[in-house]
N, C-alpha and C positions, 0 to 999 in steps of 0.2 A: 889664132893661137892663144890669145889671152882668154877667150871664152872657154876653150878646152881646159886651160890651167885652172880657171876659177871653178868650173863645174867639177873638176877633180878634187879641188880643195873643199868645196862647200856642198857637194852632192849634186846630183842631177834631178831635174824636175820630172823626169820620165820614169821614176821608180813606180813599181806596181804597189797597190795598197797592201798593207800589212807585211811589207818586205818581200812577198813572194814575187818571183819574176817569171813564173810559168803558169800555165793553166792547170786547174784542178783536175785530177784523174776521176774516173767514175768511182762513186762510193762503194765500199766493201762492207757488207753487213757482218757483224760478229756479236753474238750474245745480246742482241737488242741495241747494240751501238752501231753507229755509222762511222766508218773510217774513211777520210778523204785525204789522199796524198796531194800536196801542193808544194813540191820542193823549190828551193831557192837556187837559181842557176848562177853560179859564181865561176866565170871564166871556163866554161866547159865541164865543171864539176857540179854535182847536184847535192845540196844539203837536205838531209832527211827532215821534213817538216810537213805539217798539215793540220787537220782538225779531227777531233773525236766529238761526235754529237750523239745525243740521245733525247728523245722526247720525255718530259716529265709527266706526272699524273694528269695534269690539265691539258696536255698536248703541246705545251710550249717547248721549243727545242733548246736544250742545254748544250753549251758549246765549250770545248776546251782546246786551246791552241797547243799543239804538240810539236816541239822543236828539239832536235838533237844536233850534236856537233859532227856526226858522221857525214863524210863526203864520198860520193861515188861517181865514177866517170860516165855511167849510163843512166838515163831516166828510168828505164824499166826496172833496173836493179834497185834504184832508189825507191820507187813505188813499192816494190816487194819488201824492202827492209822497213819502210814506213808501216806497212800493214803488220809485219811480224813484231816489231817493237811496240806498236800500239796494242796488239793483242796481249802481249806480256804485261803491259802497263795496265790494261783493263783488268786482267786477272789479279794483279797485285794490289791495285788501288781501288778499283770499282768506282762507285758513284762519288766517293770522297774527292775525286778530281774536280768536281763542280762546286765544292765548298769554297766560300770566300777565303782568300789568302789572309791569315791573321796579321801578317806583316803590313799589308796594305791598309787594313782597318786601323792599326795603331798609327800609321802615318797620317791618315785622314783625321783621326781623333786629335792628334797633336796640332794639326793645322787649324782645327776648329777652335782650340783653346787660345790661339794667338790673336 
């Protein structure tokens, strides 16, 4: 009983890497990008999340973690929404999604100065 209580308070060690609790779906190709749905299973509901990948000029794979707050009751519907939202994101943002986050750069610069 105490073990269950402590694991609920402090988290379980059986969590999947990167927060995902399901296997990745087959990649979907879109305008040279690869969209991979890997939703997070939360008590029977699936959170829209996964990866958007694209090889750069040297062939190295660029990767962007894509997560949304949308929750759906079925895995198939979640995978479909992941692809739809990713396609819209690709159309709106394009390769800028792979640019370094300037907020993180300023955080690391301030840490170096200390």
